[in-house]
C-alpha positions in Angstrom: 105.2 87.9 99.1 101.9 88.0 100.8 101.8 91.7 100.8 98.9 93.5 102.5 98.2 95.9 99.6 95.9 98.2 101.4 98.5 98.7 104.2 101.7 98.8 102.2 100.5 101.2 99.6 100.6 103.8 102.3 104.4 103.6 102.4 104.6 106.2 99.6 102.3 108.7 101.4 100.7 107.6 104.6 97.0 108.5 104.8 94.3 107.9 107.4 94.2 105.1 110.0 96.1 102.6 107.7 98.8 105.2 107.2 99.1 105.6 111.0 99.3 101.9 111.4 102.0 101.6 108.8 104.1 104.4 110.4 103.9 102.6 113.7 105.1 99.4 112.1 107.9 101.2 110.1 109.2 102.9 113.2 110.0 99.4 114.5 110.8 97.5 111.4 113.3 100.0 110.0 115.2 100.5 113.2 118.0 98.0 112.6 118.6 99.5 109.2 118.5 103.0 110.5 121.0 102.2 113.2 123.3 100.6 110.6 123.1 103.7 108.4 123.7 106.1 111.3 126.9 104.2 112.2 128.4 105.6 109.1 128.4 109.2 110.1 129.0 111.4 113.1 126.8 114.1 114.6 128.2 117.2 116.4 126.1 118.6 119.2 125.7 121.9 117.4 124.6 120.4 114.1 121.5 121.5 112.2 120.0 118.4 110.7 117.2 117.9 108.2 115.5 114.5 108.0 113.5 114.3 104.7 110.5 111.9 104.7 110.6 111.8 108.5 107.7 109.4 108.6 106.9 108.4 112.2 109.7 110.6 113.6 112.0 108.0 115.1 115.2 109.3 113.4 114.3 112.9 114.3 114.1 111.7 117.9 117.4 109.8 117.6 119.2 112.9 116.4 117.5 115.2 118.9 118.9 113.0 121.7 122.4 113.7 120.4 122.5 117.4 119.7 122.6 120.2 122.3 120.4 123.2 122.7 122.6 124.9 120.1 121.7 122.4 117.5 118.4 121.6 115.8 116.6 118.8 114.0 113.9 119.5 111.4 111.7 116.7 110.1 110.0 117.2 106.7 107.3 115.1 105.2 104.5 115.6 102.7 102.1 113.4 104.5 100.0 115.1 107.2 99.6 111.8 109.0 103.4 111.5 109.2 103.7 115.1 110.4 101.2 114.4 113.2 102.9 111.2 114.1 106.4 112.8 114.2 105.1 115.7 116.1 103.5 113.6 118.9 106.6 111.4 119.2 108.9 114.5 119.5 106.6 116.7 121.5 109.2 117.1 124.3 112.0 118.2 122.0 109.6 120.5 120.1 108.7 122.2 123.4 112.5 122.6 124.1 113.0 124.2 120.7 115.3 121.4 119.5 112.9 119.9 117.0 110.6 121.3 114.3 108.3 119.1 112.2 107.2 120.6 108.9 104.8 119.5 106.1 106.3 120.0 102.7 108.0 118.5 99.7 111.6 117.8 99.0 111.1 119.4 95.5 110.6 122.9 97.0 111.8 123.4 100.5 111.1 126.5 102.5 114.6 126.9 103.9 117.3 129.4 103.4 120.4 128.4 101.4 123.1 126.6 103.4 120.9 126.0 106.5 121.9 122.4 107.4 125.1 120.6 108.3 123.5 117.2 107.6 120.5 116.0 105.5 119.2 112.5 105.9 116.5 110.3 104.4 115.5 106.8 105.2 113.4 104.7 102.8 112.3 107.8 100.9 114.3 108.5 97.7 112.3 105.8 95.9 109.4 108.2 95.8 111.0 111.5 94.9 109.3 113.0 91.9 112.4 114.3 90.1 115.5 112.7 91.7 118.3 114.9 90.2 116.4 118.2 90.7 115.3 117.2 94.2 119.0 116.4 95.0 119.8 119.9 93.8 117.3 121.3 96.3 119.0 119.2 99.0 122.3 120.6 97.9 121.0 124.2 98.1 119.9 123.8 101.7 123.2 122.1 102.8 126.1 124.1 104.0 129.4 123.8 102.0 131.0 120.5 102.8 127.7 119.4 104.5 126.8 115.7 104.5 124.0 113.9 102.7 123.2 110.4 104.0 120.4 108.2 102.7 119.5 104.7 103.8 117.5 102.2 101.9 116.5 98.6 102.6 116.3 97.9 98.9 119.1 98.3 96.4 119.5 97.5 92.8 121.0 94.0 92.2 121.5 92.9 88.7 119.6 89.7 88.0 117.8 89.8 91.3 115.2 92.4 90.9 112.2 90.2 90.4 111.6 90.2 94.2 110.7 93.8 94.0 108.2 93.6 91.1 105.1 93.7 93.2 106.3 96.5 95.4 107.4 98.6 92.4 104.0 98.2 90.7 102.1 98.8 93.9 104.0 101.9 95.0 105.4 103.3 91.7 108.8 103.3 93.4 112.2 103.6 91.7 115.2 101.6 92.9 118.3 103.2 91.4 121.3 101.5 89.9 124.7 102.5 91.3 125.6 104.5 88.2 122.3 106.4 88.3 122.9 107.3 92.0 126.4 108.5 91.3 125.5 110.5 88.2 122.6 112.2 89.8 124.6 113.1 92.9 127.4 114.5 90.8 125.0 116.5 88.6 123.4 117.9 91.7 126.7 119.2 93.1 128.0 116.5 95.4 131.4 114.9 95.7 133.1 112.1 97.7 130.2 109.8 96.9 130.1 106.5 98.8 127.7 103.6 98.2 128.1 101.4 101.3 126.4 98.0 100.9 125.5 95.7 103.7 126.9 92.2 102.9 124.2 90.4 104.8 121.2 91.9 103.0 120.0 94.4 100.4 120.6 97.5 102.5 122.5 100.5 101.1 123.9 103.6 102.7 124.4 106.5 100.3 126.8 109.2 101.4 128.0 112.4 99.7 129.5 115.8 100.5 128.3 119.1 99.1 131.0 120.5 96.7 
């Protein structure tokens, strides 16, 4: 693979100068995938949106450009480097009151019940410490019938997982099987689960509605 270990290991939790470099790179390299994922759901101008694992803040900015002053986008990340990067990128929207960037964990979010219309996550669920329980926390902060939408560049493909061995070992990441995704989402309180797979690559868009 020719992986730059020192750089790529920051994908789980960016730190220091290398983490900043990786976020800059990810803002660009994930853009095509993010656009593809976002093509599978609609945003209303008054929506309250939470982007978990907001990284460099590109998707926060994307959503902020869509909503009106009556909506809001919150970016959440447990990396202080990511929080700084997202804050700088979205400074204009933060000053307008349309965006807020918060340091914190998906496992215990400091939001009221039923705060958000949409919760997104791009290239992040691989690293969640307790997937089902973390999904329950997402379900808690979503409004009834609110949308969950995750996008990953890597999906489980039976008999074709060797290509991920080095990344999985390096990052301690988890690539979930379809049945694991569906079971965890159902157990967390979601319905209308869709696993949309890009036929041209290994991308997956995971959508579900809060019951």
